[in-house]
N, C-alpha and C positions, 0 to 999 in steps of 0.2 A: 448546466442545469441538471443533467442526469446524475452527476456526482453529488449534487445537493440532495437528491432523493436518497442516495445511499447514506449520507450523513444524517438525515432525518430518521431513517430506519435504525441507525446505530444509537441515536439518542433515545428513541422509543424502546429499543431493546434493553438499554441500560436502566431505564425507568421501570420497565416490566420486571427485570431481574431484581432490582433493589426492593421493590414493594411487594412482589408476589412470590419470587423464588427464594431469596435469601431468608425471609422470615420463617420459611419452612425448614430449610437446610441448616441454618446456623445453630439453632438450639439442639440439633441432633449431635453436634460435635463430631461430624464426619469430615474427612479430609479430601474426598474425591467423589465425583458423581458415581463412579463404579461401586464405591462402598455403599452409597445410597441405594443403588439398584439391587445389590446383594441383600441389604437390610429390608428393602420394601418387598421384593419378590421372592426372597429366600431361595435364590437360585445362583449357585456358583457358575454354572454353565452360561447363564445369561450374562453374568458379569464378565466372563472370559470372552464371550462373543462381542460385547460392547467394547472391551479393551482392544480386541483385534480390529474392529471397525474404526476405533479412534486412531490406532497406529496407522491403518491404511489411509484414513482421511488426512492425517498430518503429513504423511509421506507425499500424497498427491498435492496437497496445498503447498508444501515446501518446494516441490518441483515447479509448480506454477509460479510461485513468487520468485524463485531463482531464475527461471526462464524469462519472465516478464522484465525483471530488472536488467538482465543481461542484454535483452533486445534494446532497451533504452541506452545502455552503455555502449553497445556495438554501433549505434548510430552516431555516437559522439566521440568514440575513440578509434584507434587503428586496429584494435583487436576484434576478432570475429566472435560470434555468439558462443561457439563451443569453447573457445579459449577463455572467455569471460566466465562461463559456467564453471569450468575447472578451477580457474583462479579464485573466484569468489567462494565457491564451495569449499575449497581447501582452506581459505582464510577463516571462514565461519567454523569449520570443524576444528582447526588448530586452536583458535582463541577460546572456543567453548571447552575443549578438552583440557587445555593447559591451565586456563584461568579459573575454571569452575563457575559456580553460580554467582559468586561475589563479582567476578570480572564481568559476567553477563549483565548483572544488574547495573553496575556502574557504566558500562558501555551503552546500555539501553537508555539511561538517563541522558548521557552526553549526546547520543544519536538522536534522541527525541528533539532536543534543542537545536541540533544541526539541521534536522528535517524541517522544523518550524521556520528557522531562519532562511533556509534555501527556498522553500515553497513560498514563504512570505515575500522574499525578494522578487521572485518570479512574478507573483500576482501584483505586487505593488508597482514594479517597473512596467508590467503589461498595462495596468490601468493608467499609469503616467503617460506612456507612449500613445495611448488611445484618447487622451484628453480627460481622464478621470473615470470614476465608477459610473456616473450617470450617462456619460457619452458612450462608454463601452456597452452598457445595457441597451441604450438606444440603437447603437449600430447592430448589436446582436439581434434585437427585436426586428429591425428593418430587414435583416437577412434571414429571418425565420429560424433563428438559432436558439430561441428560448423555449422550445418545445420540451416539456418535461420527459416524455417517453419516446421521442423520435428526433433525430438530428436533422430532419427536414431539408434535404438537398445541400447540405454543407459538408458532406463527407469528403475529406481531402484525398482519400484513395480513389474514389470514383472520379474526382476531378483530375487525377493524374499527378498530383503534387507529391504524394508519398506512395511507397510501395506497400507499407503495412500501417494499420491504424495505430499500432503501439508507438510509432515514431512521431506522433503529433506534438507532444510536449517537448521532446528533445529538438525537434525541428523549430519550434517556436523560440526556444532558448538560443539555439545556434544562429538562426536566421535574424531574429529581431534584437537579440541581446548579446550576440557574440562579440560585438565591439566594446562592450563594457568590461574592463580588465577584472579578472577574477571571478566573474559571475558564472561562466560555464563550469569552472572548477568547483564552486560552491554547489552548483546544481548536481554535478557528478557525485560529490561527497554526500549530498542529501539522498541521492538514489542508493548509493552503497550503504548509507546508514539505515535506510528503510529496509534494505535486504538483510543486513546483519541483525 
């Protein structure tokens, strides 16, 4: 339910951008927000400051995405977190630098479909194993797990099932669906696709 709140926020942000931000920026024929800042405030220093902040933000976000993905992979593979960080970071750097933007665009399209298939399979099989969508929501409601802003007593780390909260989806895939041939592999490829 908490992830649904994030999805609702993303939809609202896209609507806000489409109807309030783009009508202002598109007619100006600018190519970046930094160009708009320089045009609007007539300050090269402010533009450089925002460029620095943007690079810093992207570095931090990239590190968090890489770390989160490797935590999920480390719980499903025999490699440690550091090994996964180095391996996946190297793969991302190599294919981006060798293939250029064209390779990145085509792999993004392929990876999007792979992520949708992987997550869709996990959700569909999870619903199937629980007796359907309605039964899953009923069970979650009875357990107090439909709270929008609190996980209300169902934290698997507090219950001693998992060591870290980041392991919950890989735990579900391996514990409940590990016997289905190929599904853990599709899930791992979906995680890697999301990372790349």
